[in-house]
C-alpha positions in Angstrom: -75.9 -3.0 13.2 -74.5 -2.6 9.7 -75.0 1.2 9.9 -73.0 1.4 13.2 -70.2 -0.7 11.7 -70.1 1.6 8.6 -70.0 4.7 10.8 -67.1 3.4 12.9 -65.3 2.5 9.6 -65.6 6.1 8.4 -64.2 7.4 11.7 -61.4 4.9 11.6 -60.4 5.6 8.0 -60.4 9.4 8.8 -58.2 8.9 11.8 -55.7 6.7 10.0 -55.4 8.9 6.9 -55.5 12.3 8.5 -52.4 12.4 10.8 -50.5 14.5 8.3 -53.4 17.0 8.1 -53.2 17.6 11.8 -49.4 18.2 11.5 -50.0 20.7 8.7 -52.3 22.7 10.9 -49.6 22.9 13.6 -46.8 23.8 11.2 -48.8 26.5 9.3 -49.8 28.3 12.5 -46.6 27.9 14.6 -45.4 31.6 14.2 -48.7 33.1 15.3 -49.4 34.4 18.8 -51.3 31.9 21.0 -54.7 33.5 20.5 -54.3 33.7 16.8 -53.1 30.1 16.7 -56.5 29.0 18.1 -58.3 31.1 15.5 -56.2 29.7 12.7 -56.8 26.2 13.8 -60.6 26.8 14.1 -61.1 28.7 10.8 -58.5 26.6 8.9 -60.0 23.4 10.2 -63.6 24.5 9.5 -62.7 25.5 5.9 -60.9 22.3 5.3 -63.8 20.3 6.7 -66.3 22.1 4.5 -64.2 21.5 1.3 -63.7 17.9 2.2 -67.4 17.3 2.6 -68.1 18.9 -0.8 -65.3 16.8 -2.3 -66.6 13.6 -0.8 -70.2 14.3 -2.1 -68.7 14.9 -5.5 -66.7 11.6 -5.3 -69.9 9.7 -4.4 -71.6 11.1 -7.5 -68.6 10.5 -9.8 -68.2 7.0 -8.6 -71.6 6.2 -10.3 -69.9 6.6 -13.7 -69.1 3.2 -15.3 -65.6 1.9 -14.5 -64.8 5.0 -12.3 -65.6 3.0 -9.2 -63.2 0.3 -10.3 -60.5 2.9 -10.8 -61.3 4.4 -7.4 -60.9 0.9 -5.8 -57.5 0.4 -7.4 -56.5 3.9 -6.3 -57.6 3.0 -2.7 -55.6 -0.2 -2.9 -52.5 1.8 -3.6 -53.3 4.3 -0.9 -53.6 1.4 1.6 -50.2 -0.1 0.5 -48.6 3.3 1.0 -50.1 3.6 4.4 -48.7 0.3 5.5 -45.3 1.1 3.8 -45.0 4.3 5.8 -45.0 6.7 2.9 -43.6 9.9 4.5 -44.1 13.4 3.3 -41.6 16.2 4.1 -43.6 18.8 6.0 -40.5 20.6 7.4 -40.3 22.7 4.2 -43.8 24.1 4.8 -43.6 27.8 5.5 -45.1 29.0 8.7 -47.3 32.1 8.2 -47.0 35.2 10.3 -50.6 36.4 9.6 -53.9 34.8 10.6 -55.3 34.8 7.1 -52.1 33.5 5.6 -52.1 30.6 8.0 -55.8 29.8 7.4 -55.2 29.8 3.6 -52.2 27.5 4.0 -54.2 25.1 6.2 -57.1 24.9 3.8 -55.0 24.5 0.6 -52.7 21.9 2.2 -55.6 19.9 3.6 -57.3 20.0 0.2 -54.2 18.7 -1.6 -53.6 16.0 1.1 -57.3 14.8 1.3 -57.5 12.9 -2.0 -56.9 9.6 -0.1 -59.4 10.4 2.6 -62.1 11.3 0.0 -61.7 8.2 -2.0 -61.7 6.0 1.1 -64.7 7.6 2.8 -66.7 7.7 -0.4 -66.1 3.9 -0.7 -67.1 3.2 2.9 -70.2 5.4 2.9 -71.6 3.6 -0.3 -73.8 6.6 -1.1 -75.3 7.0 2.4 -75.2 10.8 2.8 -76.4 10.8 6.4 -73.7 8.3 7.4 -71.1 10.3 5.6 -72.0 13.6 7.3 -72.2 12.0 10.8 -68.9 10.2 10.3 -67.0 13.4 9.2 -68.6 15.6 11.9 -67.4 13.1 14.6 -64.0 12.4 13.3 -62.7 15.8 12.0 -62.7 17.5 15.4 -60.8 14.5 16.8 -58.2 14.9 14.1 -57.7 18.6 14.7 -57.5 18.5 18.5 -56.5 14.9 19.2 -53.6 14.4 16.8 -51.1 13.8 19.6 -53.3 11.1 21.2 -53.7 9.4 17.8 -50.0 9.3 17.2 -49.3 8.0 20.7 -51.8 5.1 20.2 -50.3 4.2 16.8 -46.8 4.3 18.2 -47.8 2.1 21.1 -49.8 -0.4 19.0 -48.4 -0.3 15.5 -50.8 -3.2 14.6 -53.4 -0.5 14.3 -51.8 0.6 11.0 -51.7 -3.0 9.7 -55.4 -3.6 10.6 -56.4 -0.3 9.1 -54.5 -0.8 5.9 -56.0 -4.3 5.5 -59.5 -2.8 6.1 -58.8 -0.2 3.4 -57.7 -3.0 1.1 -61.0 -4.8 1.8 -63.0 -1.6 1.1 -61.0 -1.2 -2.2 -62.1 -4.6 -3.2 -65.7 -3.9 -2.4 -65.5 -0.6 -4.4 -64.0 -2.5 -7.4 -66.7 -5.1 -7.6 -69.4 -2.5 -6.8 -68.8 -0.8 -10.2 -71.8 -0.9 -12.5 -69.9 -2.6 -15.2 -68.2 -5.2 -12.9 -71.1 -6.1 -10.7 -73.0 -8.2 -13.3 -69.8 -10.2 -13.8 -69.7 -11.3 -10.2 -73.4 -11.7 -9.5 -73.4 -15.3 -10.6 -70.5 -16.1 -8.2 -71.6 -15.2 -4.6 -68.2 -16.3 -3.2 -66.5 -13.5 -5.2 -68.2 -10.9 -3.0 -65.9 -11.8 -0.1 -63.0 -13.4 -2.0 -62.1 -10.3 -4.1 -62.1 -7.9 -1.0 -60.1 -10.5 0.9 -57.6 -10.8 -2.0 -57.2 -7.0 -2.0 -56.6 -7.0 1.8 -54.0 -9.7 1.5 -52.3 -7.8 -1.4 -52.1 -4.7 0.8 -50.5 -6.6 3.7 -47.9 -8.4 1.5 -47.1 -5.5 -0.8 -47.1 -2.9 2.0 -44.8 -5.0 4.2 -42.4 -5.7 1.3 -42.3 -2.0 0.4 -41.8 -1.0 4.1 -38.9 -3.5 4.4 -37.3 -2.2 1.1 -37.5 1.4 2.4 -35.9 0.4 5.7 -33.1 -1.4 3.9 -32.6 1.7 1.6 -32.5 4.0 4.6 -29.9 1.7 6.3 -27.7 1.8 3.2 -27.8 5.6 3.0 -26.7 5.9 6.7 -23.9 3.4 6.1 -22.7 5.4 3.1 -22.5 8.7 5.1 
């Protein structure tokens, strides 16, 4: 049962954090003929998936270094807050390529740059289980590439999905932090801390993310009023 829950968690994390990646694929290939668009999506997506798997493997190994898992947990905490706050990236400036190879290169490089949050989150959820990691990525990446519209529709219809997902990432960040080799001995004597710290991280995400989102909305309203 725990294995299934972890698998579903990896898929959910990937879907929540990869909406921008799907948009990059569409923007980079929009000037290509229809047939070449399909090839660009396939080869660009395949290259991005391969690199992401390698990066995630590397992250799992690196997270075994003392205090690095704690840093990873804090980084994931910030990623979760930004997710809930609605941190937007400006993709309109991305240049659409007129050649197949140019589009493929753009997709792979952009996906690589934008995948840091995914890699940290998935490495934390997988907890060193390579089989779980591979299955989760294999299932979720094709959904991201070809089902991005559906994902956005679901999130727009039920915005609570983002809140639940962000809180879950916060919980995962807490588990990553206390799972660090140097931190674990400190919490072993206090079993309640194994759930209290992840819960505290989740609460921080919801409070800080909501406050940041409200601040951004107020800032946007002021800008419109000044125009």
